[in-house]
C-alpha positions in Angstrom: -8.3 -88.4 7.7 -9.9 -90.6 10.3 -13.7 -90.1 9.8 -15.4 -93.2 10.3 -18.1 -92.2 7.7 -18.0 -89.6 4.4 -18.2 -86.0 5.4 -21.8 -85.7 3.7 -24.1 -85.3 6.3 -21.6 -84.5 9.2 -22.5 -81.9 11.7 -18.6 -81.7 12.8 -15.7 -82.7 10.2 -12.0 -82.6 9.5 -11.6 -79.4 7.6 -10.9 -80.0 3.7 -7.7 -77.8 4.1 -4.9 -79.6 6.4 -4.9 -77.6 9.3 -1.9 -77.4 11.8 -1.4 -76.1 15.0 0.7 -73.1 14.4 3.6 -71.5 16.6 1.2 -68.8 18.1 -1.4 -71.4 19.3 1.3 -73.8 20.6 2.8 -70.7 22.3 -0.6 -70.1 24.1 -1.2 -73.8 24.8 2.0 -74.1 26.4 1.4 -71.1 28.6 -1.9 -72.7 29.8 -0.1 -75.9 30.5 2.8 -74.3 32.5 1.4 -71.2 34.2 -0.3 -73.2 37.3 2.8 -75.5 37.6 5.0 -72.1 37.7 3.0 -70.7 40.3 3.1 -74.0 42.4 6.8 -74.2 42.1 7.1 -70.7 43.2 5.2 -71.3 46.4 7.0 -74.7 47.1 10.2 -73.0 46.5 9.5 -70.7 49.5 8.2 -73.4 51.6 11.6 -75.5 50.8 13.7 -72.6 51.5 12.2 -72.3 55.0 13.0 -76.1 55.6 16.6 -75.7 54.3 17.2 -72.6 56.8 15.6 -75.1 59.7 18.1 -77.7 58.8 21.1 -75.5 58.0 22.8 -75.6 61.4 22.4 -79.7 61.7 23.5 -79.7 58.2 26.8 -77.8 58.9 27.7 -80.1 61.6 26.9 -83.3 59.7 28.6 -82.3 56.7 31.9 -81.9 58.5 31.6 -85.6 59.6 33.2 -87.6 56.8 31.5 -90.9 57.9 28.2 -89.2 57.8 29.0 -88.0 54.2 30.1 -91.4 53.1 27.0 -93.0 54.8 24.5 -90.7 52.9 26.2 -91.2 49.7 25.9 -95.0 50.0 22.2 -94.6 51.0 21.7 -92.7 47.9 23.1 -95.5 45.9 21.3 -98.2 47.4 17.9 -96.2 47.2 18.4 -95.7 43.4 19.2 -99.3 42.9 16.1 -100.6 45.2 14.0 -98.2 43.0 15.3 -99.8 39.7 14.4 -103.1 41.3 11.2 -102.2 42.9 8.0 -104.0 42.1 5.1 -101.9 43.2 2.3 -104.0 45.0 -0.1 -101.2 45.4 -3.7 -101.9 44.0 -4.5 -100.6 40.8 -7.0 -97.9 40.2 -10.7 -99.0 39.3 -11.4 -99.8 35.7 -14.5 -98.9 34.1 -15.9 -101.9 31.9 -15.2 -101.3 28.3 -18.8 -101.4 27.1 -19.9 -98.8 29.6 -17.2 -96.6 28.6 -18.3 -96.7 24.9 -21.9 -96.5 25.7 -21.0 -93.3 27.5 -19.0 -91.7 24.8 -21.3 -92.4 22.0 -24.6 -91.4 24.0 -26.9 -89.4 21.6 -24.8 -90.2 18.6 -26.6 -91.7 15.7 -25.1 -93.9 13.1 -21.5 -93.2 14.1 -21.7 -89.6 13.0 -19.0 -87.3 14.3 -16.7 -90.0 15.8 -12.9 -89.6 15.2 -10.1 -91.9 15.2 -6.2 -91.5 14.5 -4.2 -90.5 12.7 -4.5 -87.2 14.7 -3.1 -84.0 13.1 -0.1 -83.0 15.6 1.4 -83.7 18.9 1.6 -81.3 21.9 5.2 -81.8 23.7 6.3 -79.6 26.8 9.3 -80.7 29.2 11.0 -78.9 32.0 14.0 -80.0 34.0 13.8 -83.8 34.3 10.5 -84.1 32.4 10.0 -86.0 29.2 7.3 -86.3 26.6 6.6 -89.1 24.0 3.8 -88.8 21.5 2.5 -90.8 18.4 -0.3 -89.0 16.6 -0.7 -92.0 14.0 -1.6 -94.5 17.0 -3.2 -91.9 19.4 -1.1 -92.6 22.2 1.0 -90.2 24.5 3.1 -90.5 27.6 4.4 -87.9 30.1 7.3 -88.7 32.7 9.9 -87.5 35.0 13.1 -88.9 36.0 13.8 -88.9 39.5 16.9 -87.5 41.1 18.0 -86.9 44.8 18.0 -82.9 44.9 15.8 -80.0 44.9 13.6 -78.2 42.3 10.6 -78.7 39.9 9.8 -80.9 36.9 7.0 -81.0 34.6 6.0 -82.5 31.2 2.9 -82.8 29.0 2.5 -85.1 26.1 -0.8 -85.1 23.8 -2.0 -85.1 20.6 -4.4 -82.4 18.7 -6.8 -82.3 15.9 -8.6 -79.3 13.8 -12.1 -79.8 13.5 -15.0 -77.8 11.6 -18.7 -77.2 12.4 -21.0 -77.4 9.6 -24.0 -76.1 11.6 -24.5 -73.6 14.5 -24.9 -75.4 17.9 -23.2 -76.4 21.2 -20.6 -79.1 20.7 -19.7 -81.7 23.6 -16.3 -83.7 23.0 -16.2 -87.1 24.6 -12.8 -88.6 24.7 -12.7 -92.1 26.3 -9.1 -91.9 27.4 -7.4 -95.3 29.0 -4.5 -94.3 31.5 -1.8 -96.3 32.8 0.4 -94.5 35.7 2.8 -95.1 38.5 4.7 -92.5 41.0 7.1 -92.9 43.7 8.4 -90.4 46.4 11.4 -91.0 48.8 12.1 -88.2 51.2 13.8 -87.8 54.8 13.6 -84.6 56.9 12.9 -82.9 53.3 9.6 -83.2 51.3 8.5 -84.1 47.8 5.2 -83.8 45.9 3.9 -85.4 42.6 0.7 -84.9 40.6 -0.8 -86.2 37.4 -3.7 -85.5 35.2 -5.5 -85.5 32.0 -7.0 -82.4 30.3 -8.8 -81.5 27.0 -8.6 -78.0 25.5 -10.4 -76.4 22.8 -9.0 -73.3 21.1 -9.8 -70.7 18.6 -7.3 -71.7 15.7 -6.4 -68.0 15.0 -6.1 -66.4 18.7 -5.5 -69.3 20.7 -8.2 -68.3 23.1 -10.2 -71.3 25.1 -13.6 -71.4 23.8 -16.7 -71.2 25.9 -18.6 -72.0 27.9 -16.5 -74.8 29.2 -13.6 -75.4 26.6 -10.9 -76.5 29.0 -11.7 -79.8 31.3 -9.1 -81.7 33.3 -9.4 -84.5 35.7 -6.8 -85.4 38.3 -5.3 -89.0 38.7 -3.3 -88.6 41.7 -1.6 -85.6 43.9 0.6 -86.6 46.8 3.3 -84.8 49.1 5.3 -87.0 51.6 8.2 -86.3 54.0 8.6 -90.3 53.9 8.4 -92.8 51.4 5.2 -93.3 49.4 4.1 -95.2 46.0 1.0 -96.1 43.9 0.0 -96.9 40.4 -2.8 -97.5 38.5 -4.3 -98.6 35.1 -7.8 -98.0 33.9 -10.1 -95.5 32.2 -12.5 -92.9 33.0 -15.9 -92.0 31.5 -15.7 -89.6 28.7 -18.3 -87.4 30.4 -15.8 -87.1 33.1 -13.7 -84.9 30.9 -16.0 -83.7 28.2 -15.8 -80.1 27.0 -18.7 -78.1 25.8 -18.2 -75.2 23.3 -20.5 -72.9 21.3 -19.7 -73.1 17.5 -21.0 -71.5 14.2 -21.4 -73.1 10.9 -17.9 -73.2 9.2 -16.1 -72.4 12.3 -12.9 -74.3 12.7 -11.4 -75.2 16.2 -8.6 -77.1 17.5 -8.8 -80.0 20.3 -5.9 -80.7 22.4 -5.6 -84.2 24.6 -3.0 -84.0 27.1 -1.3 -86.0 29.8 0.3 -84.0 32.5 2.8 -84.9 35.1 4.5 -82.7 38.1 7.1 -83.2 40.8 8.7 -80.9 43.3 11.5 -81.8 45.7 12.8 -79.8 48.5 16.4 -80.4 48.9 19.4 -83.0 49.7 21.9 -82.7 52.2 24.2 -85.1 53.9 21.6 -86.3 56.5 18.5 -85.9 54.5 17.1 -86.2 51.0 14.0 -85.7 48.8 13.1 -87.7 45.4 10.2 -88.2 43.4 9.5 -89.8 39.8 6.4 -90.6 37.7 4.9 -91.7 34.5 1.4 -91.1 32.8 0.6 -93.3 29.6 -2.8 -92.3 27.7 -4.3 -93.9 24.7 -7.2 -92.2 22.8 -8.4 -94.6 20.2 -11.3 -92.5 19.3 -13.3 -89.4 20.4 -16.8 -88.3 19.6 -18.2 -84.9 19.1 -22.0 -84.4 19.9 -23.7 -81.3 18.4 
């Protein structure tokens, strides 16, 4: 199931019995994923409610003017059309050289031991409001996106793949995933504001309780985080060193553990009235062609 050498002699291997991520583990992982976003959405909603109160008197006057309402609707149509046709000319993110990335991932690993490739065991799919997640465990690819709209509210999505592993010796495992990313985001706001963020994350869990294993079994790396009251956009394509996001966990011989590799996106928009609006969209695509576990 994806090992590059036979199981004999491996310090970490796929379990003999096919392990899947059961509902309890999925629920705990979903809680870990959504908890910070729900807190951020709650805080942003309080800020946005204040924005709406500030704009309310002017909004009442403007909404009674049919010409203003018609012009606002036309602006919305034109902005959506421009977004579809947009060709973003922003500079791409720095890309690490392939050979350096592989040397970083394979450092300290001898004779290909503990190198794992697709197919992986399961997918992670979390969607809220305008969020969408797409995964392919056979290819080791996953993408999270948020479809833009003019209005208020929070959206998020997480896509990912997971695998069950088993330690054959006592020790400390360092999990190194050389992840390749391609992302873009766009904000369009006037008087109101919008926020978007994206990140990659690796979580190592106990397969029974769902608890994150220590000492450092939950690692993430931010790719962007931007808030604007005007227009803004960016995109990038590249990769980051495996050690930038490598969890470290203490294991006992015979211990099974679950590893999830995740792509996360989030947007928050404050509102839309006849004379103002907020809009945000984003997409993050990730490829995980292999990962290394060093004991």
